[in-house]
Each structure stands twice: as structure tokens, then as C-alpha cells.
C-alpha positions in Angstrom: 118.0 150.9 17.4 115.3 149.7 19.8 114.9 152.4 22.3 112.8 152.1 25.5 111.7 155.4 27.3 110.4 154.7 30.7 110.7 157.8 33.0 108.7 159.0 36.0 106.9 162.2 36.0 108.6 165.5 36.7 106.8 166.8 39.8 104.8 170.0 39.1 106.1 170.1 35.5 105.2 167.1 33.3 103.2 164.0 33.5 105.4 160.7 32.8 103.7 160.4 29.4 104.8 163.9 28.5 108.2 163.2 29.5 108.2 160.3 27.2 107.1 162.5 24.4 109.8 165.1 25.0 112.5 162.6 25.2 111.3 160.9 21.9 110.9 164.1 20.1 114.5 165.1 20.8 116.1 161.8 20.3 114.3 161.1 17.0 115.6 164.5 15.4 118.9 162.7 15.3 117.5 158.9 15.0 114.5 159.3 13.0 114.2 155.5 12.1 114.7 154.6 15.9 112.1 151.9 17.1 110.9 153.7 20.3 108.6 152.4 22.9 107.1 154.8 25.4 106.4 153.4 28.8 105.5 155.9 31.4 106.4 154.9 35.1 105.2 155.7 38.5 106.0 154.4 42.0 102.6 154.9 43.9 102.7 158.6 43.9 101.4 161.2 41.4 100.6 159.7 38.0 100.3 156.2 39.2 96.6 156.0 38.1 97.4 157.3 34.5 100.1 154.7 34.2 98.0 151.8 35.4 94.9 152.9 33.4 97.3 152.9 30.3 98.2 149.3 31.2 95.0 147.9 32.7 92.1 150.1 31.4 89.3 150.7 33.9 87.0 153.8 34.4 87.6 157.1 35.9 85.2 158.4 38.6 85.3 162.2 39.5 83.8 163.3 42.9 83.6 166.3 44.9 86.1 166.5 47.7 88.1 168.9 49.7 91.7 170.2 49.0 94.5 170.5 51.6 93.0 173.7 52.7 89.5 172.2 52.7 88.2 174.1 49.7 85.9 172.0 47.5 87.6 170.5 44.4 86.9 167.8 41.8 89.2 164.8 42.2 89.0 161.3 40.6 89.8 157.8 41.3 90.3 154.6 38.9 88.0 151.7 39.1 89.2 148.6 37.6 87.3 145.7 36.3 87.8 143.5 39.4 86.1 146.0 41.8 89.4 147.5 42.9 89.7 151.2 43.3 93.0 152.8 42.8 93.3 156.2 44.6 96.2 158.6 44.5 96.2 160.8 47.7 97.8 163.5 45.7 94.5 164.1 43.7 92.9 165.3 46.8 95.9 166.5 49.0 98.7 166.9 46.5 101.2 169.7 46.7 100.4 171.0 43.1 96.8 171.9 44.4 98.4 174.8 46.4 100.1 177.9 45.2 103.5 178.4 46.6 102.4 180.9 49.2 99.8 178.5 50.4 101.9 175.8 51.3 102.0 175.2 55.0 101.9 171.6 56.5 101.0 173.1 59.9 97.5 173.8 58.5 97.0 171.4 55.4 94.7 168.3 55.9 94.3 164.9 54.3 90.6 165.2 54.7 89.9 164.8 50.9 91.6 161.3 50.9 88.9 160.1 53.2 86.3 161.4 51.0 87.7 159.7 48.0 87.9 156.4 49.9 84.2 156.9 51.0 83.3 157.6 47.4 85.0 154.4 46.1 83.3 152.3 48.6 79.9 153.5 48.1 80.6 153.0 44.4 81.0 149.2 44.9 84.7 148.9 45.4 85.7 145.7 47.4 89.4 146.4 47.4 91.6 149.6 47.6 95.1 150.5 46.3 96.2 153.7 47.7 99.0 155.4 46.0 101.0 157.6 48.3 103.3 160.5 47.3 103.2 164.1 46.4 101.2 165.2 49.5 101.0 168.8 50.8 100.1 167.4 54.3 102.0 166.3 57.4 98.9 165.5 59.6 99.6 161.8 60.0 96.5 161.0 58.0 94.2 162.4 60.8 92.4 164.4 58.3 91.5 161.2 56.3 90.4 159.4 59.3 88.2 162.4 60.2 86.4 162.1 56.8 86.0 158.5 57.6 84.2 159.1 60.8 86.8 159.4 63.5 86.7 162.4 66.0 89.8 163.8 67.8 89.7 165.9 70.9 92.0 168.2 72.8 92.7 168.2 76.4 89.8 170.3 77.1 87.4 168.0 75.1 87.1 170.4 72.1 87.2 168.9 68.6 90.8 169.2 67.3 91.4 171.8 64.5 92.8 170.3 61.3 96.2 170.4 60.2 99.6 168.7 61.4 100.3 171.4 63.7 97.1 170.8 65.9 98.0 167.3 66.7 100.3 168.5 69.4 97.2 169.1 71.4 95.5 165.6 70.6 94.3 164.0 73.9 91.6 161.5 73.0 90.3 159.7 69.9 86.7 158.6 69.3 86.6 155.9 66.6 82.7 156.8 66.1 81.3 154.9 63.1 84.7 154.1 61.7 84.3 150.5 60.3 86.7 149.8 57.2 88.9 147.1 58.7 87.1 144.4 56.5 88.2 146.0 53.2 91.5 144.9 51.8 93.8 147.9 51.3 97.1 147.9 49.5 99.4 150.9 50.0 101.5 151.6 47.1 104.7 153.4 48.3 108.4 153.4 48.1 109.1 155.6 51.0 110.5 153.6 53.8 110.7 156.6 56.4 109.3 156.1 59.8 106.8 158.5 61.2 109.0 160.6 63.5 112.7 161.5 64.0 115.7 162.5 61.8 114.3 160.4 59.0 110.6 160.8 59.8 108.1 162.7 57.8 108.5 165.9 59.2 112.3 166.3 59.1 112.5 164.7 55.5 109.4 165.8 53.7 107.9 168.9 55.4 110.5 171.5 54.0 109.4 171.0 50.5 105.8 171.4 51.5 106.4 174.9 53.0 107.6 174.1 56.6 110.2 176.4 58.3 112.8 175.2 60.6 110.6 175.9 63.7 107.7 174.2 62.0 109.6 171.0 61.5 110.1 170.6 65.0 106.6 171.5 66.0 105.3 168.8 63.3 107.6 166.1 64.6 106.5 166.6 68.0 103.0 166.7 67.0 103.2 163.4 65.2 105.0 161.8 68.0 102.1 163.1 70.2 99.7 161.3 67.9 101.4 158.2 67.9 101.6 158.2 71.8 97.7 158.9 72.1 97.0 156.1 69.5 99.0 153.7 71.5 97.2 154.8 74.8 93.9 153.9 73.0 95.1 150.3 72.5 96.1 150.5 68.9 99.4 148.7 67.6 102.3 151.0 67.4 103.3 151.4 63.7 105.4 154.7 64.0 108.6 152.9 63.2 107.2 150.7 60.4 108.8 151.2 57.2 106.5 153.7 55.1 104.8 155.1 58.3 106.1 158.6 57.4 105.0 158.4 53.7 102.8 161.2 52.5 103.0 163.3 55.7 102.1 160.2 58.0 99.4 158.8 55.8 101.2 155.7 55.8 100.9 155.4 59.7 97.2 156.1 59.7 96.6 153.5 57.0 98.8 150.9 58.6 97.1 151.5 62.1 93.5 152.1 61.6 92.9 150.5 58.4 94.9 147.3 58.4 96.5 148.2 55.1 99.5 146.3 53.7 102.4 148.1 52.4 103.7 147.3 49.0 106.2 148.7 46.7 104.5 151.1 44.4 107.3 150.7 41.8 107.0 147.0 41.8 103.1 147.2 41.3 103.5 149.4 38.3 106.5 147.7 36.8 104.5 144.3 37.0 101.5 145.7 35.6 103.2 147.3 32.5 105.6 144.4 32.0 108.7 146.5 32.4 111.0 143.7 32.6 109.9 142.2 29.2 110.1 145.7 27.5 113.8 146.1 28.7 114.5 142.7 27.4 113.6 143.8 23.9 115.4 147.1 24.1 118.9 148.1 23.0 119.0 151.1 25.1 116.8 152.3 28.1 116.2 156.0 29.0 114.6 156.7 32.3 114.5 159.7 34.6 112.9 161.8 37.2 112.6 165.4 38.2 115.4 165.5 40.5 118.0 162.6 41.2 118.8 162.8 44.8 119.1 160.8 47.9 115.3 159.9 47.9 115.9 158.4 44.4 118.1 155.7 45.9 115.3 154.6 48.2 113.4 152.7 45.3 112.3 155.5 43.0 111.4 155.0 39.5 114.7 155.9 37.9 116.8 153.7 40.0 114.2 150.8 39.9 114.2 150.9 36.2 117.9 151.1 36.0 118.3 148.2 38.4 116.3 145.9 36.1 118.2 147.1 33.1 121.6 146.5 34.7 120.4 142.9 35.6 119.7 142.2 31.9 123.1 143.9 31.0 121.2 146.7 29.2 122.7 150.2 28.8 120.6 152.7 30.8 120.8 156.5 30.8 118.8 158.9 33.3 117.7 162.5 32.0 116.7 164.3 35.1 115.6 167.9 35.8 118.4 168.5 38.3 121.0 166.2 39.9 122.3 166.3 43.6 125.9 166.0 43.6 125.8 164.2 46.9 124.6 161.1 45.0 128.0 160.6 43.6 129.4 159.8 47.0 131.5 156.6 46.9 129.0 155.0 49.2 126.4 155.1 46.3 126.6 152.5 43.6 124.6 154.0 40.9 123.2 151.7 38.2 123.2 154.3 35.4 125.8 154.3 32.6 125.1 158.2 32.0 123.3 160.8 34.3 122.3 164.0 32.5 120.6 167.1 34.1 118.2 168.7 31.4 117.9 172.4 33.0 119.6 174.6 30.3 120.0 177.7 32.4 119.2 179.2 35.7 115.9 180.9 36.0 112.9 181.4 38.4 111.3 177.9 39.3 108.2 178.9 37.4 110.1 179.4 34.3 112.0 176.3 34.8 109.0 174.3 35.4 107.3 175.8 32.3 110.4 174.9 30.1 110.6 171.3 31.2 109.4 169.8 27.7 111.8 171.9 25.7 114.6 171.3 28.1 114.0 167.5 27.9 113.8 167.6 24.1 117.0 169.6 23.9 118.9 167.3 26.2 117.7 164.0 24.5 118.7 165.6 21.1 122.1 166.4 22.4 122.4 162.9 23.9 121.5 161.2 20.5 123.9 163.4 18.7 126.6 162.2 21.2 125.7 158.7 20.6 125.9 159.1 16.7 129.1 160.9 17.1 130.6 157.9 19.1 129.5 155.5 16.4 131.6 157.4 14.0 134.6 157.5 16.3 134.4 153.8 17.3 
């Protein structure tokens, strides 16, 4: 049996490479002679740099930046041989950088992302690929722009405070020494949400970042005001562009101020690691992600892998942490032959996250046992 294991990371639990190893460990307890290929995947969010470093090589560079609460931390970016720097926004403003009690998109800032961009350019980068996803912020990329030299003022002429909530008071923008428009920037993201509204950054993503119901309304109004002020200053209106709402609105800032080009993060990674070729050589494909839900259907890793597998008539199984039953709606045509949640029993989130490797291993072992049994009954 030729088995391809090609999952995404499990957010806040395991890197994609560790997910691969957990599934392999369980499966090979039943099929020890299986020919297994491990192919960690990503979609532009957390883990993208590691996956592309695995496929393309390059060198890591660590720099001092500020986290979402503006505390100094060490973050890194990947410099490829063609002077392209790959920056994951999550490394500077990611949700895992904050304890649960600290998560508040009213206050958090994307400032560290701008610092990473500056560092890469100062190190000779001539092109940037910026992976969006996993952010703890909802500031429309204002923090990133501040780190790049822009200044934001309220109606009283005072410098605006950081955080998504403060944008409600934005009245004026000073571009200052901002001058990055000549540097090609590709944005790797599979989020297609606009900046504002029912499908916008605040409504869809802010709750998982710690926003309460009242915060969500405030944040959406703040981003709407940000977009209005931007347009009043003569910039093109990108608030309804696909991906503008990615990473708490970072997509909007990158499109508006840096002339960035949105690209499918999954397609960038899939092409780099030759996913289609590996699927062609496999008898069975196993993919997965932390939670299979409505967002998965918008081009995330598990569905992307499964679509390529189905196009080649290969069986594909998804092993996930949890599964939202809403995806089984008749409106959704799921490309998986089997979907398996891996959480073995209810417990606190901390314990569930800490048990992810063992849960995946157990689920993969049970899957392999079922396959072996089906062969004896066929």
C-alpha cells in the first residue's frame, strides 16, 4: 500500500509535520510495511514557511519585533535563494502568542508584521510573499502600516492608539516616509472574506480571537470607518475585494497600500511540494485539519487536497480534531470518502490540545484496523 499523508497543522496543537508523524505512527501499527510519504501542507497561514522550507530550502532569519500586545519577541522569516522573503504574519501577531485571557482584538496590533517586512527588505529581499492566517488582530493592518512609517490621527489631531477598536476614531492619515510600492508582494491566503459586514473580518473571525458580541459590532464599525477614511484620502477602495478581511483586515491594508497581489496560499504550497504528483503515485490519501467546518469549504488544505485526489480518482480520508455537523448539509458536496474526528473524549481545551498527537495516532490506528478488516470481509 502506498499511503500519502498530507494534512494541515492543527491550530494551537501540532505543526503539520507532527500531524503527519502521528497519523503515520498509528497507521503503521497495523500496516507496518506500508509505503508512507509524509507531505505536510499549509494554506498561507501558520506553518507555511516550514512547509516551503522543506520543499525549497532557504535560510531562516530571526529578528526582534513586537507581539500583538507590543511586547518584544523574536520572530523569523524565510529567505529563499531568489531574494524572495516569505513572511508569516502569525509569527509576529499570531493567536498562539497570547494566553487565552490576553486575547482581545480591540487592543491587539499587527505592528510586528511591519517590522518583519522592514527587516526582510533591509536584508536584501527584492520580493515578498506574505502568508496570512492565524492572527490575533482585527486592526485592518493599521499596526503594520504604522511600523512601515504611516501615521494615523483622530479627530483632535492626536496620534491614534493601537488596536482594532481605536480605528473608530480615525480621521486622518499621514503617509510619512512610506515607500514600498515598488517591491512586488504576493499575499498567500485562501480567505475570501471582505473587510466588513456579515462575512467580514470582525463577524467571522474576531470571535475566535476573544471578541465579545458588543466588540464585534464595534470592530466592524471601526474597520468600516478605516475604509472610509482611506477612500477620502484618495486610495482605491478594496474593502469588498476577496481576501480583504483576511488576518483581521491585513489583506485590506496590503491590497490598498502595498499594491499586493492576492494568491491562493494552498495553490502556492501545493505547486511547490508537487502535491498532484504525489497523489498520482499514492493508493490512499489521508489529509486533515484541526476543525472541519464551513471555513474548510472555502479552499482550506483538507478540501484542497481532497479535490485534487478526487480529480485523480484516488480515495481520500480526512482525520480532524473536530467536525462541525453543519458541513453535512445537502448543499455541501464533500470530496472525502471518509471523515473521522479524532478527539477521544470531552475535556478542557488545554488537555484536548495537549492530547492531539495521541488522539491522532489512536484514530489512525483504528482507521487502519477497519481497512484491514474490510479486506478480510471483501
